[in-house]
C-alpha positions in Angstrom: -59.0 -64.7 59.8 -61.9 -62.9 58.3 -63.6 -59.6 58.5 -64.8 -60.3 62.0 -61.0 -60.5 63.1 -60.4 -56.9 62.0 -58.8 -58.1 58.7 -61.3 -56.6 56.0 -58.8 -56.0 53.3 -59.0 -58.3 50.4 -56.0 -60.3 49.4 -56.9 -60.2 45.8 -57.2 -57.8 42.9 -57.6 -57.7 39.2 -55.1 -55.9 36.9 -55.8 -54.6 33.6 -52.4 -55.2 32.0 -50.2 -57.7 30.3 -49.4 -60.9 32.3 -45.7 -60.3 32.3 -46.1 -56.7 33.4 -48.5 -58.1 36.3 -45.6 -60.5 37.4 -43.2 -57.7 37.8 -45.7 -55.4 39.6 -46.5 -58.2 42.1 -42.9 -59.0 42.8 -42.2 -55.2 43.3 -45.2 -54.8 45.6 -44.1 -57.8 47.6 -40.5 -56.5 47.9 -41.7 -53.3 49.3 -43.3 -55.3 52.1 -40.2 -57.2 52.8 -41.1 -60.4 50.9 -38.7 -62.2 48.6 -39.6 -64.9 46.0 -38.2 -68.4 46.9 -40.0 -70.1 44.2 -42.0 -69.7 40.8 -43.9 -72.3 39.4 -45.2 -71.9 35.8 -48.2 -74.1 35.8 -49.1 -73.2 32.2 -45.8 -74.4 31.0 -45.6 -77.5 33.2 -49.1 -78.8 32.1 -48.2 -78.2 28.4 -44.9 -80.1 28.8 -46.1 -82.9 30.9 -49.5 -83.8 29.6 -50.0 -81.3 26.5 -52.7 -79.5 28.2 -53.0 -75.9 27.3 -54.2 -73.2 29.7 -53.8 -69.4 29.9 -50.8 -68.0 31.9 -50.9 -69.3 35.4 -48.0 -68.6 37.8 -47.6 -69.5 41.5 -45.0 -67.5 43.5 -43.7 -68.7 46.8 -43.2 -65.4 48.8 -41.4 -65.2 52.1 -40.7 -62.5 54.6 -37.7 -63.8 56.5 -38.3 -61.9 59.6 -42.0 -63.2 59.8 -40.9 -66.8 58.8 -38.3 -66.8 61.5 -40.8 -65.8 64.2 -43.3 -68.3 62.9 -40.8 -71.2 63.0 -39.8 -70.4 66.5 -43.5 -70.3 67.6 -44.5 -73.5 65.6 -41.6 -75.7 64.2 -44.0 -77.5 61.8 -45.2 -74.3 60.3 -42.9 -75.0 57.3 -45.8 -77.0 56.0 -47.6 -73.7 55.3 -44.6 -71.7 54.0 -43.9 -69.8 51.9 -47.0 -67.8 51.3 -48.4 -68.6 47.9 -49.4 -65.9 45.5 -51.3 -66.8 42.4 -51.1 -64.7 39.2 -53.6 -66.0 36.7 -54.8 -64.6 33.3 -58.5 -64.0 33.1 -59.4 -63.0 29.5 -57.9 -59.5 29.1 -57.0 -59.0 32.7 -54.9 -60.7 35.3 -56.1 -61.8 38.7 -53.8 -61.7 41.7 -54.7 -63.8 44.7 -52.6 -64.1 47.9 -52.8 -67.0 50.4 -54.3 -65.7 53.8 -51.7 -66.3 56.4 -54.5 -66.4 59.0 -55.3 -69.9 57.9 -52.2 -71.2 59.8 -53.7 -70.4 63.1 -56.8 -72.6 63.1 -55.1 -75.3 61.1 -52.2 -75.6 63.5 -54.3 -74.9 66.6 -51.3 -72.6 67.7 -52.6 -69.3 69.0 -49.0 -67.9 69.4 -49.1 -67.7 65.5 -51.9 -65.2 65.5 -49.8 -61.9 65.9 -47.4 -63.2 63.2 -50.4 -64.1 60.9 -52.0 -60.6 61.5 -48.8 -58.9 60.6 -48.2 -61.0 57.6 -51.7 -60.4 56.2 -51.5 -56.8 56.8 -48.2 -56.7 54.7 -49.9 -58.8 51.9 -52.9 -56.5 52.0 -50.6 -53.5 51.6 -48.9 -55.3 48.7 -52.4 -55.7 47.2 -53.1 -52.0 47.8 -50.1 -51.1 46.1 -51.1 -53.1 43.0 -54.6 -51.5 42.9 -53.0 -48.1 43.0 -50.7 -49.0 40.0 -53.5 -50.7 38.0 
């Protein structure tokens, strides 16, 4: 999905705040849109522990809206390969960059057009979460 599909809202933003504050703001914004967090991957910690490589804070959240996920699974049983929606929270100098996976990608990847209305709704909810973050930051 892109601007030509009527989805002009960006799925990213930059916040001028502390990293942990950004994480809490992202979780709250997602919750307002019906998303829960299924997983948290602390890439910074993992790389340091496993290979001694130090990077700035870098967290991947696995976000899921159960109503949308249920509909997507009914429309395409193999959609689990693309669930949950990943949300990247990464420190960038003094700011924190938030980027959300575009659910519209699942339509061309699967070739299943029945997923399109679900993808559009999911993208709209994620865009609303980004708008919420922008209004706070």
